[in-house]
Residue, then its C-alpha position, 0 to 999 in steps of 0.5 A: m073131679q067130681y065122682s058119682h057114687a053110683a054112676g047109674s049103674s047097678v053092680s051085684a053082691v058078687d061084684v062088691a065081694h070081688a072088690v073087697l077081696d081085690r082090697l083085702g085079700p083072702i079072707d073067710s066067707y064069715k067075714l066077706q058076709k059081714i063086710l058086705y053088710y056094713a058096705q050095703a048099710w053105709h051106702l044106704a045111710w050116705y046116699n039113700e040108694p043101695l049099693f047092690s040089689e041082693e037082699i041080706e038075710a038075718w041068719r043065726d050067725g049074722p047078716v048073709v047075702r045068700q048069693v055070695w054065700g053059695k059061692t063061699a059056703g064054709l071057705k076059711d080063705v076066699k081068694d076069688m069070687p067066681g062070676a063077678d063082673k070085675g071092675s064094674l063099681s064106680d069110682g064113687q062105689l069104690r070109695a064108699l066100699n073103701a071107707v067101710i073096709d078102712r073102718y071094719g077090715q080090722f075086725s074078725g068075722e067073729k067080731l063083726s057078727e057080734m056087732t051086728h048082733a048088737e044092732r037093730p036091723w039084725r034083731q028086728a028081722r029076727a024078731d022073736l026068734p030064739e037066739g040059736a034059731s035058723s032064719t032067712e028073714v030079710i033085712p029091709k033095706s029101708g030100715l037099714g039105712d035109716y038105722y045107720a044114718t040116725y044111730g050109726d057113728s056120726e063121725f063116719k061120714a062118706p069120703t070126699d071127692a078130694e080123698l078119692d083123688d088122694f087115694l086114686r094117685e096112691f093106688a096108681k103108684f103100684 
């Protein structure tokens, strides 16, 4: 079976956040934000199109999607995403998201923040700001996709349709 990665539909960062929580269970808002960042980055690198339309800002503590932050700010256990269109992600979008979760879901929000701080897209968006300064500068999608396509882990590839078939068969058992 062949899956579309985007299925021609636009999903919101809130929808993607819901899918992250559905897969990982309750997590802190800090970690959720960084998973959204990496999901957007790798989707852009693999497919040359965004997973969600909202901008990611280069805040002091790492990348943040303001629309999700407004629903989860400061929560230690984000369990639900109010306003999410549950089930809106295509099979291909879920496949890409699950690959990112498999890769980055093991790390704490603090570790993910350290990782983003070491990478060019966040640093460039903040330009010459002092380390602890506040910022709402947008991390450009073009730079994000280009960076991960060029400098990201060359072994980290978009999941194949066969891998998605296997995942869906396993998921159907539950």
